N, C-alpha and C positions, 0 to 999 in steps of 0.2 A: 341441481349442482352443487350441494352439497347431503352429506349425509344424513339418515332418520335421525340416528342420534344428534348431529350437530343441530338440527332443526328444533326438536325438542327441549336441549337446551337453550339456545336462543329464545325460543319463544317463552320459557319461565323463566329466561331473564330480561324480558322487556314487560313482564307483566306489571300494571300498576302499584304503586306501593310496596312492592317486593314481598306482599305475604304470601303466597301460593310459592314464589320460588323461596323464600325461607322455610317453608314448611315443607316441600316435597323435595327438597335438596341439603336437609339437613343433615345428609351421611353424607354428600360429597360437599368439595370446594370448588367454589365458583372462582375463575381464573379468568382475566379479560387481561388482552393484551390491543394497546390504548394506539394507533400509528404502526401496526404490525407491518404492513407492505406485504414484501414476500420473505421473510422472515420470522412466520408469531412463531410465540413461546409454545412449544409441545403439551398438548392437551388444555391453550388457553381457546377462549371464544375470540377472533380478532375482529379489533373495529376497525376501519379505514374509511376516508374518502373517495378509493377510485378501488373498483371489485377486483379486485385481483387476486390469483387462486391460493385459497387461505384466509380469506376476508368474509368474514360472517356477516356481519352488519355495517352496513355501507351509510355511512354521515356525515357530514361537513366537521369535522372537531372543534373548528369557531364558530357552530352555531350550538346555543344553549337552547334545553336541557337533550342533552345523549339519549337515545333509546333507550334506558337501561333505566330499572327499578332501583328505588330510594332502598339504600340500607339491604344490597342482595348480591355483593360482591366480598367475597374472599381476599383475593391477591388480583394486586393489579401492577402491571408492568409496562412502560412507557420509555422507550430507550428513543432517546435522542430526535425525540420531537416538539417536546417545550421550546426550544429555541427558534423553531418555524411557528408560533404558533403567536397571532396577536395580542394576547390577553392572558397572561399566564398566571394572576393571579382568579379571576375567572375558572380557567380551566382545574386550577388544584384544587380549588370550591366546588368544580363539576367533579373532582374526584373523591373527595372529599363524601358529596350528597350520595353517592352510588354505594361506597366502602360500609359493610357492614361494623360496629365496632371493633377494635381491632384488628383490622383489615390491614394486612401490610403493601405498602406501594413501591415496589421498586422502580429507580429512578437511573438515565443516564443521560447526562448530556455534556455539552464541551467547556471544556473551563476556559474563562477570560486571555489567558496567555498564550493558548496553544495556537497551533496554526488550522488544526479545524475549526477554530471556533469560527473563521469569517472567511477562510475558500470558499466555503458554501454560499454564493449570492441571495437562498431564501433564508437565511440566516440572519433572525431580527435581535439575538441578543445572549450573550452569552455568561457564566453563572463563576460564584466562588463555593467556598464549601462550607459559608455560612448564608446562601442565598434562600435556603430553606428551614432555618430560625427564626423567620419571618410567619411562619405558621405556629404560633404558642409558645416560642422558645424566647423573644426578647420584648423589648419593648413596644416595638413599632407593632404587636401583631392588633391592635384593636382596628387594622385598616381591614383584616377578614374572619368572619366568623368559624371559617375552617378552622380545624385545630391537629394538628400530626405530631408523636412525639418524633424526634431524631433519634432512631435505633442507628445505626453506621453512615459511615461519611467516608468514602476511599478517595483517594488522588490518585492518577490511572497516568504515568507518566508517557507509555508510548502502547500505542492501539496497536503497533506495527512491528511489536517484539521477535514475533516468529520468522518475519521476512529480513530482521537482521543477521550478520553474520558476526562470527565466536565472537572478536572481539569488541562490537558495537553491542551484542547482547549484554554482555558482562558488564558496561556501563551501563546501561539501561535497567537492570536488575540492582544494582550498585544505587545510583539513585532512587529505584523503586523500594529498595529496604531506608532509605532515608525519609520519603515520602511517606510510609508504614508507620513509621516512627517518631518522627516529625513534622506534621503536615503543616500548620499551621505556623513554623518557622520557614519551612522548602516555599511555603506557600507565596509568604511573604520575602523573601528575598533570596530563595533561589531559584525560581522558576525562571527568569527572564535567563538567568546567566547559563541555563542546562537547555536554552530553547522553548519554552516553554513546558507545559503541562496539557496532554490530550485531554481527556474527559474526569466528570466526575461520576462517581459511580453513592447514589445514596439508597437508604432503605426508612421508610418512614411509617408507620402504625397510626393508621386511625382514634382519635380522640373526641369519641359523644358522647355527652351524657344523658339520662331518661330526661 
């Protein structure tokens, strides 16, 4: 089902404590796409609960721990997955566990004001631009041991920009320009006036101390 190189990479990724994974992959980056579905990030090891094409590790994402070694991953992608899972805090803690110190975590989630947040009946929650500050950046971070530095947060007005007609596309671009420059003001005062914000793109860095 999988090519030999992928099988070898998955085997190393799953080794206990990540010791061999770290030593043997010291010259290459280990990337995983959690909840990849059919659209896995190029070059990543795909993890999902269904054995779809491109899924390399089949595992229930609400069951911990994942079959991935501790401190073994350089880059994690989790796109439109967190909103489906029952325990966001536990999931983030698991991503933190498998991440190497300084690893990047790229996240896409629905914004609470957008139609995408609640049109899917399998969604359990939505997010704000400040949701990921609860992992080290604010006074409530004592509820979890996982620590991430928030590297960037971007509010995306419309994920359907390419499908818009020219006049609509100009409006979308104008609103996006405002969101990029005044995200907090727009999130608090403008979002509902323009029909809501579709999604949030977040980049985190795993913070670990010896």
